[in-house]
Z-matrix of the N, CA and C atoms (Angstrom, degrees):
N
C 1 1.465
C 2 1.590 1 106.74
N 3 1.361 2 110.07 1 122.64
C 4 1.516 3 115.44 2 176.29
C 5 1.499 4 103.27 3 -93.13
N 6 1.398 5 109.79 4 146.33
C 7 1.452 6 114.72 5 173.45
C 8 1.547 7 110.49 6 -131.39
N 9 1.280 8 114.72 7 144.04
C 10 1.499 9 119.70 8 -179.00
C 11 1.517 10 113.06 9 -136.10
N 12 1.257 11 120.23 10 105.83
C 13 1.497 12 120.40 11 176.17
C 14 1.501 13 106.84 12 -95.44
N 15 1.396 14 114.97 13 133.41
C 16 1.349 15 120.89 14 -173.43
C 17 1.591 16 107.21 15 -141.18
N 18 1.383 17 115.83 16 127.16
C 19 1.542 18 115.44 17 173.97
C 20 1.514 19 105.40 18 -68.34
N 21 1.434 20 113.06 19 137.10
C 22 1.372 21 120.00 20 177.38
C 23 1.426 22 117.66 21 -72.75
N 24 1.377 23 115.19 22 -42.56
C 25 1.370 24 123.68 23 175.36
C 26 1.568 25 110.84 24 -133.89
N 27 1.229 26 121.27 25 168.83
C 28 1.486 27 121.42 26 -178.19
C 29 1.548 28 114.72 27 -70.90
N 30 1.371 29 116.76 28 -16.90
C 31 1.483 30 114.98 29 175.27
C 32 1.435 31 112.93 30 -84.47
N 33 1.375 32 120.63 31 -2.36
C 34 1.492 33 125.87 32 177.65
C 35 1.369 34 111.20 33 51.95
N 36 1.310 35 121.53 34 37.93
C 37 1.528 36 124.04 35 167.75
C 38 1.453 37 110.37 36 -86.96
N 39 1.369 38 118.95 37 -4.30
C 40 1.475 39 121.83 38 172.30
C 41 1.463 40 108.69 39 -149.59
N 42 1.285 41 113.97 40 156.01
C 43 1.506 42 118.87 41 178.45
C 44 1.458 43 107.36 42 -146.38
N 45 1.416 44 117.11 43 159.01
C 46 1.438 45 123.55 44 177.70
C 47 1.570 46 105.20 45 -121.02
N 48 1.334 47 116.00 46 145.40
C 49 1.473 48 123.07 47 173.64
C 50 1.513 49 108.56 48 -130.61
N 51 1.316 50 116.57 49 113.50
C 52 1.413 51 120.49 50 175.99
C 53 1.427 52 116.70 51 -99.24
N 54 1.228 53 122.34 52 125.90
C 55 1.472 54 121.69 53 177.46
C 56 1.538 55 107.95 54 -117.06
N 57 1.298 56 111.96 55 136.67
C 58 1.548 57 116.99 56 -174.32
C 59 1.568 58 100.54 57 -127.98
N 60 1.263 59 114.74 58 137.41
C 61 1.451 60 119.94 59 176.77
C 62 1.631 61 112.44 60 -141.77
N 63 1.321 62 112.97 61 145.42
C 64 1.387 63 117.82 62 176.76
C 65 1.567 64 111.85 63 -103.25
N 66 1.415 65 119.33 64 3.61
C 67 1.403 66 123.19 65 -174.43
C 68 1.473 67 110.20 66 -69.16
N 69 1.374 68 124.59 67 -28.26
C 70 1.440 69 123.00 68 -175.64
C 71 1.546 70 112.48 69 -76.15
N 72 1.332 71 114.29 70 -26.44
C 73 1.505 72 117.26 71 -176.99
C 74 1.557 73 117.50 72 -48.27
N 75 1.314 74 122.47 73 -50.96
C 76 1.376 75 125.96 74 -171.78
C 77 1.651 76 107.78 75 -65.51
N 78 1.300 77 115.12 76 -26.47
C 79 1.455 78 115.39 77 -177.43
C 80 1.578 79 120.36 78 -105.02
N 81 1.280 80 108.53 79 10.93
C 82 1.489 81 117.29 80 176.47
C 83 1.534 82 118.36 81 -103.06
N 84 1.256 83 122.04 82 144.37
C 85 1.409 84 125.98 83 175.13
C 86 1.653 85 113.22 84 -85.45
N 87 1.328 86 109.73 85 -4.55
C 88 1.478 87 115.24 86 177.82
C 89 1.428 88 114.48 87 -62.49
N 90 1.287 89 124.41 88 118.43
C 91 1.441 90 122.20 89 -176.57
C 92 1.566 91 117.46 90 -67.01
N 93 1.413 92 113.64 91 134.12
C 94 1.410 93 122.56 92 -175.02
C 95 1.518 94 116.77 93 64.03
N 96 1.450 95 123.07 94 5.95
C 97 1.334 96 118.03 95 174.57
C 98 1.627 97 113.30 96 -54.99
N 99 1.375 98 108.11 97 137.09
C 100 1.411 99 116.52 98 -177.02
C 101 1.542 100 112.13 99 -124.33
N 102 1.288 101 113.05 100 -34.07
C 103 1.477 102 119.09 101 -178.19
C 104 1.593 103 109.93 102 -149.75
N 105 1.255 104 111.76 103 148.33
C 106 1.426 105 118.17 104 173.26
C 107 1.517 106 105.98 105 -120.20
N 108 1.375 107 117.56 106 144.72
C 109 1.442 108 121.00 107 -168.16
C 110 1.657 109 108.52 108 -135.33
N 111 1.309 110 112.90 109 143.17
C 112 1.423 111 120.27 110 176.00
C 113 1.455 112 108.02 111 -129.01
N 114 1.345 113 117.00 112 130.49
C 115 1.397 114 125.29 113 -179.51
C 116 1.421 115 105.22 114 -116.97
N 117 1.423 116 116.12 115 120.72
C 118 1.434 117 121.85 116 171.75
C 119 1.573 118 112.39 117 -112.72
N 120 1.332 119 111.54 118 117.78
C 121 1.468 120 116.74 119 177.61
C 122 1.492 121 112.44 120 -105.44
N 123 1.308 122 119.72 121 122.84
C 124 1.400 123 123.89 122 -176.05
C 125 1.667 124 102.47 123 -111.14
N 126 1.324 125 117.29 124 127.42
C 127 1.404 126 125.70 125 177.48
C 128 1.451 127 118.44 126 -124.39
N 129 1.265 128 126.46 127 137.69
C 130 1.429 129 124.95 128 174.50
C 131 1.607 130 109.05 129 -110.63
N 132 1.227 131 116.82 130 124.47
C 133 1.444 132 115.97 131 177.86
C 134 1.660 133 102.34 132 -143.45
N 135 1.246 134 113.53 133 135.45
C 136 1.424 135 121.04 134 169.73
C 137 1.644 136 108.54 135 59.21
N 138 1.245 137 120.57 136 33.49
C 139 1.351 138 127.08 137 177.92
C 140 1.545 139 114.46 138 78.34
N 141 1.295 140 118.11 139 1.15
C 142 1.485 141 119.74 140 177.81
C 143 1.606 142 108.50 141 -115.98
N 144 1.399 143 109.49 142 147.68
C 145 1.525 144 112.92 143 -176.84
C 146 1.582 145 102.00 144 -103.75
N 147 1.455 146 110.18 145 140.77
C 148 1.470 147 119.96 146 173.37
C 149 1.493 148 107.78 147 -119.14
N 150 1.338 149 114.43 148 133.11
C 151 1.480 150 116.73 149 176.50
C 152 1.594 151 107.83 150 -114.81
N 153 1.232 152 118.47 151 128.27
C 154 1.502 153 125.44 152 178.22
C 155 1.570 154 105.46 153 -118.11
N 156 1.299 155 111.47 154 133.20
C 157 1.548 156 121.88 155 -176.93
C 158 1.577 157 106.43 156 -125.05
N 159 1.347 158 111.94 157 118.86
C 160 1.486 159 119.24 158 178.49
C 161 1.559 160 105.48 159 -118.39
N 162 1.353 161 119.24 160 154.84
C 163 1.359 162 126.45 161 171.78
C 164 1.437 163 117.14 162 -129.24
N 165 1.390 164 117.19 163 151.43
C 166 1.494 165 118.56 164 -172.55
C 167 1.527 166 102.62 165 -146.25
N 168 1.291 167 114.27 166 163.73
C 169 1.508 168 121.95 167 172.17
C 170 1.606 169 103.26 168 -134.30
N 171 1.290 170 109.72 169 156.31
C 172 1.490 171 114.30 170 -178.49
C 173 1.582 172 107.01 171 -153.86
N 174 1.490 173 113.82 172 150.64
C 175 1.454 174 119.60 173 -179.97
C 176 1.552 175 108.62 174 -90.85
N 177 1.445 176 118.32 175 -2.80
C 178 1.303 177 118.34 176 -173.74
C 179 1.543 178 115.14 177 -84.05
N 180 1.289 179 122.92 178 119.00
C 181 1.395 180 124.31 179 -177.08
C 182 1.594 181 117.59 180 -56.18
N 183 1.307 182 117.00 181 156.07
C 184 1.459 183 116.66 182 173.92
C 185 1.476 184 118.88 183 -48.60
N 186 1.388 185 111.08 184 -48.83
C 187 1.399 186 117.33 185 -175.05
C 188 1.526 187 115.39 186 -56.53
N 189 1.442 188 113.36 187 -24.10
C 190 1.594 189 119.55 188 -179.45
C 191 1.499 190 106.67 189 -94.59
N 192 1.282 191 121.31 190 -25.46
C 193 1.483 192 124.58 191 -172.03
C 194 1.466 193 112.67 192 -144.12
N 195 1.352 194 122.50 193 103.00
C 196 1.427 195 125.11 194 176.75
C 197 1.540 196 102.84 195 -83.40
N 198 1.516 197 112.42 196 -176.28
C 199 1.415 198 119.04 197 179.15
C 200 1.400 199 112.88 198 -57.25
N 201 1.426 200 121.10 199 -35.57
C 202 1.528 201 119.20 200 -170.03
C 203 1.522 202 101.34 201 -74.92
N 204 1.213 203 121.59 202 -36.89
C 205 1.500 204 123.41 203 -176.28
C 206 1.584 205 109.23 204 -66.07
N 207 1.328 206 108.55 205 -37.22
C 208 1.546 207 110.01 206 -175.84
C 209 1.538 208 109.89 207 -73.91
N 210 1.309 209 116.11 208 -34.29
C 211 1.449 210 125.60 209 179.89
C 212 1.543 211 106.57 210 -65.28
N 213 1.305 212 115.71 211 -40.98
C 214 1.601 213 118.98 212 -178.18
C 215 1.510 214 110.65 213 -70.59
N 216 1.380 215 117.16 214 -30.89
C 217 1.390 216 120.52 215 176.82
C 218 1.623 217 113.01 216 -72.94
N 219 1.357 218 110.63 217 -37.50
C 220 1.441 219 121.57 218 179.25
C 221 1.578 220 106.05 219 -62.03
N 222 1.183 221 116.69 220 -53.41
C 223 1.485 222 125.64 221 176.38
C 224 1.506 223 113.04 222 -54.21
N 225 1.316 224 117.39 223 -45.02
C 226 1.355 225 122.73 224 177.95
C 227 1.493 226 117.91 225 -65.09
N 228 1.282 227 113.45 226 -33.14
C 229 1.541 228 124.00 227 173.18
C 230 1.450 229 108.88 228 -62.64
N 231 1.397 230 117.81 229 -43.86
C 232 1.429 231 119.81 230 177.00
C 233 1.484 232 119.13 231 -77.96
N 234 1.210 233 115.77 232 -16.86
C 235 1.483 234 123.34 233 164.05
C 236 1.519 235 113.97 234 -61.50
N 237 1.346 236 111.87 235 -47.42
C 238 1.415 237 117.62 236 175.26
C 239 1.496 238 112.68 237 -63.01
N 240 1.257 239 120.49 238 -41.33
C 241 1.385 240 127.29 239 -177.06
C 242 1.564 241 107.05 240 -64.75
N 243 1.351 242 116.74 241 -44.92
C 244 1.537 243 120.74 242 179.33
C 245 1.552 244 114.40 243 -68.80
N 246 1.298 245 116.09 244 -37.38
C 247 1.411 246 118.78 245 -175.13
C 248 1.504 247 115.63 246 -87.80
N 249 1.343 248 117.00 247 -17.52
C 250 1.451 249 115.18 248 -179.88
C 251 1.466 250 111.86 249 -123.64
N 252 1.315 251 119.41 250 -53.81
C 253 1.593 252 119.65 251 -173.08
C 254 1.484 253 106.17 252 -70.58
N 255 1.233 254 122.29 253 -40.81
C 256 1.421 255 121.61 254 179.91
C 257 1.525 256 117.68 255 -62.68
N 258 1.412 257 112.46 256 -37.18
C 259 1.386 258 117.01 257 171.71
C 260 1.443 259 115.66 258 -67.35
N 261 1.253 260 109.22 259 -34.16
C 262 1.615 261 116.25 260 -176.50
C 263 1.630 262 107.35 261 -72.11
N 264 1.379 263 111.46 262 -37.78
C 265 1.509 264 115.78 263 -178.29
C 266 1.465 265 113.34 264 -80.78
N 267 1.301 266 119.76 265 -35.39
C 268 1.433 267 116.67 266 -173.47
C 269 1.568 268 113.71 267 -99.43
N 270 1.382 269 116.71 268 -46.37
C 271 1.414 270 124.36 269 -177.52
C 272 1.552 271 111.32 270 -71.34
N 273 1.301 272 113.08 271 -47.75
C 274 1.392 273 119.52 272 -178.66
C 275 1.576 274 119.82 273 -97.45
N 276 1.372 275 108.30 274 -0.52
C 277 1.591 276 118.52 275 166.72
C 278 1.628 277 106.32 276 63.14
N 279 1.329 278 115.88 277 35.43
C 280 1.422 279 111.98 278 -172.20
C 281 1.491 280 114.06 279 -69.71
N 282 1.320 281 123.99 280 -23.22
C 283 1.407 282 122.22 281 171.35
C 284 1.448 283 121.19 282 -62.88
N 285 1.478 284 111.43 283 -26.36
C 286 1.493 285 116.40 284 179.35
C 287 1.527 286 109.36 285 -85.81
N 288 1.379 287 119.74 286 -4.07
C 289 1.495 288 114.94 287 -178.79
C 290 1.559 289 111.65 288 -64.97
N 291 1.334 290 114.69 289 134.87
C 292 1.395 291 122.96 290 -178.38
C 293 1.526 292 117.50 291 -90.90
N 294 1.279 293 113.28 292 0.85
C 295 1.581 294 121.52 293 -176.69
C 296 1.456 295 110.61 294 -81.74
N 297 1.262 296 121.13 295 114.84
C 298 1.455 297 125.29 296 -171.72
C 299 1.459 298 116.29 297 -134.79
N 300 1.339 299 119.88 298 -4.72
C 301 1.519 300 121.74 299 -177.20
C 302 1.521 301 110.05 300 -101.31
N 303 1.281 302 114.43 301 152.78
C 304 1.417 303 127.74 302 173.50
C 305 1.468 304 111.18 303 60.23
N 306 1.424 305 114.27 304 -140.71
C 307 1.456 306 122.95 305 179.88
C 308 1.589 307 111.19 306 -88.81
N 309 1.233 308 115.04 307 -0.32
C 310 1.538 309 118.13 308 -171.69
C 311 1.512 310 108.21 309 -63.68
N 312 1.274 311 127.01 310 -40.72
C 313 1.449 312 123.01 311 179.29
C 314 1.609 313 115.13 312 -60.69
N 315 1.316 314 112.71 313 -42.83
C 316 1.443 315 123.01 314 -179.55
C 317 1.583 316 103.45 315 -64.08
N 318 1.296 317 118.40 316 -53.46
C 319 1.375 318 123.80 317 -179.30
C 320 1.523 319 117.28 318 -55.19
N 321 1.272 320 114.13 319 -41.66
C 322 1.556 321 121.42 320 175.02
C 323 1.511 322 103.68 321 -69.18
N 324 1.216 323 127.72 322 -42.38
C 325 1.529 324 127.87 323 -177.41
C 326 1.544 325 105.08 324 -66.91
N 327 1.263 326 124.23 325 -36.91
C 328 1.530 327 122.84 326 176.13
C 329 1.412 328 106.20 327 -69.60
N 330 1.238 329 125.98 328 -39.42
C 331 1.518 330 128.99 329 177.85
C 332 1.544 331 110.81 330 -58.96
N 333 1.399 332 113.00 331 -49.73
C 334 1.417 333 119.92 332 -178.25
C 335 1.601 334 108.95 333 -64.49
N 336 1.337 335 118.52 334 -38.90
C 337 1.402 336 121.72 335 -178.09
C 338 1.525 337 105.42 336 -70.14
N 339 1.255 338 121.82 337 -41.69
C 340 1.496 339 121.79 338 176.36
C 341 1.487 340 113.36 339 -60.22
N 342 1.322 341 116.20 340 -40.28
C 343 1.538 342 119.62 341 -179.41
C 344 1.593 343 109.26 342 -64.77
N 345 1.484 344 109.96 343 -42.10
C 346 1.550 345 107.51 344 -179.19
C 347 1.434 346 111.87 345 -72.86
N 348 1.281 347 123.52 346 -27.18
C 349 1.502 348 128.43 347 -177.30
C 350 1.551 349 105.47 348 -75.83
N 351 1.362 350 118.76 349 -41.55
C 352 1.443 351 119.09 350 174.53
C 353 1.513 352 117.18 351 -61.82
N 354 1.356 353 114.57 352 -45.06
C 355 1.519 354 113.65 353 177.08
C 356 1.457 355 111.29 354 -68.62
N 357 1.378 356 123.88 355 -30.34
C 358 1.463 357 123.64 356 -176.80
C 359 1.564 358 103.73 357 -71.56
N 360 1.328 359 114.41 358 -39.32
C 361 1.530 360 114.83 359 -176.36
C 362 1.597 361 110.59 360 -66.01
N 363 1.358 362 110.91 361 -31.62
C 364 1.438 363 110.53 362 179.74
C 365 1.483 364 115.26 363 -82.29
N 366 1.382 365 114.95 364 2.54
C 367 1.457 366 120.01 365 176.25
C 368 1.548 367 119.24 366 101.06
N 369 1.386 368 110.32 367 0.63
C 370 1.457 369 107.38 368 -177.09
C 371 1.447 370 109.72 369 -77.43
N 372 1.297 371 118.18 370 133.19
C 373 1.476 372 127.32 371 166.51
C 374 1.444 373 122.26 372 -78.22
N 375 1.444 374 110.27 373 -31.48
C 376 1.493 375 125.56 374 179.93
C 377 1.340 376 109.43 375 -105.63
N 378 1.313 377 124.47 376 99.49
C 379 1.471 378 128.74 377 179.08
C 380 1.490 379 108.84 378 -63.41
N 381 1.219 380 121.21 379 -36.11
C 382 1.513 381 128.12 380 -173.19
C 383 1.605 382 107.21 381 -64.26
N 384 1.419 383 109.48 382 -45.52
C 385 1.443 384 115.41 383 -175.49
C 386 1.596 385 110.02 384 -74.41
N 387 1.414 386 112.58 385 -35.12
C 388 1.489 387 110.88 386 176.63
C 389 1.505 388 112.37 387 -71.41
N 390 1.292 389 121.65 388 -28.05
C 391 1.469 390 126.31 389 177.52
C 392 1.493 391 102.43 390 -64.12
N 393 1.283 392 119.63 391 -57.46
C 394 1.590 393 123.53 392 -174.51
C 395 1.557 394 108.19 393 -57.86
N 396 1.345 395 119.83 394 -30.22
C 397 1.415 396 119.73 395 179.01
C 398 1.655 397 109.97 396 -68.77
N 399 1.225 398 114.45 397 -28.89
C 400 1.429 399 121.27 398 -179.49
C 401 1.618 400 114.57 399 -89.48
N 402 1.189 401 112.83 400 -5.15
C 403 1.504 402 117.90 401 -175.38
C 404 1.458 403 115.53 402 -51.83
N 405 1.461 404 112.48 403 -46.95
C 406 1.441 405 119.92 404 -178.89
C 407 1.493 406 113.94 405 -97.92
N 408 1.387 407 115.23 406 10.78
C 409 1.491 408 118.20 407 178.11
C 410 1.502 409 107.29 408 -125.77
N 411 1.315 410 117.29 409 53.90
C 412 1.469 411 125.63 410 -174.44
C 413 1.616 412 110.89 411 -64.83
N 414 1.359 413 117.81 412 -27.11
C 415 1.410 414 116.43 413 179.85
C 416 1.493 415 109.78 414 -75.75
N 417 1.441 416 116.39 415 -37.99
C 418 1.374 417 120.36 416 177.60
C 419 1.482 418 111.38 417 -64.92
N 420 1.343 419 121.04 418 -43.19
C 421 1.409 420 123.13 419 175.09
C 422 1.515 421 116.26 420 -59.07
N 423 1.281 422 116.95 421 -39.80
C 424 1.530 423 125.91 422 179.28
C 425 1.646 424 104.60 423 -66.00
N 426 1.396 425 115.22 424 -39.34
C 427 1.424 426 116.97 425 -177.58
C 428 1.520 427 108.96 426 -66.92
N 429 1.283 428 113.65 427 -42.97
C 430 1.627 429 115.34 428 175.36
C 431 1.428 430 114.44 429 -61.17
N 432 1.288 431 121.05 430 -30.18
C 433 1.411 432 124.16 431 174.10
C 434 1.461 433 117.56 432 -81.38
N 435 1.383 434 116.46 433 -8.36
C 436 1.363 435 124.04 434 177.59
C 437 1.509 436 112.46 435 78.18
N 438 1.386 437 115.93 436 20.61
C 439 1.499 438 122.30 437 178.68
C 440 1.574 439 110.17 438 -77.17
N 441 1.379 440 112.64 439 -36.57
C 442 1.434 441 118.52 440 -178.75
C 443 1.383 442 105.60 441 -128.16
N 444 1.392 443 115.81 442 166.55
C 445 1.558 444 119.21 443 174.59
C 446 1.518 445 107.28 444 -76.52
N 447 1.396 446 113.37 445 155.04
C 448 1.455 447 122.89 446 174.90
C 449 1.600 448 113.01 447 -72.46
């Protein structure tokens, strides 16, 4: 079993411990299972301590990914979740969209992703603020997206 203890932030009010093991693989029917992982996050806020435990499995063998690599991949996955899906769900209110038929849901998702990418490429860190700045400039926004001529 590999252990990795990592401070989450510089103030050490939280930490992560990732444990990765190959011991489960010979006993599992899961195809290509190489390692099982457990991530324990301990956080202190307002005088109380919170412990969160997450589990994962991977087909990557230990000689190609140790605990530090797995932790980096895990954090990278949540970076994608926080930078893309959260913005789509909260700022663009994607979950409340009532369009469900044909290709329309995929087309709207592509449009939302294009908007987010465009704002990020322009250097906007706050997508909600960037979207509000374009509210009264719809022609300019459509021109940036290539929907109408400049």
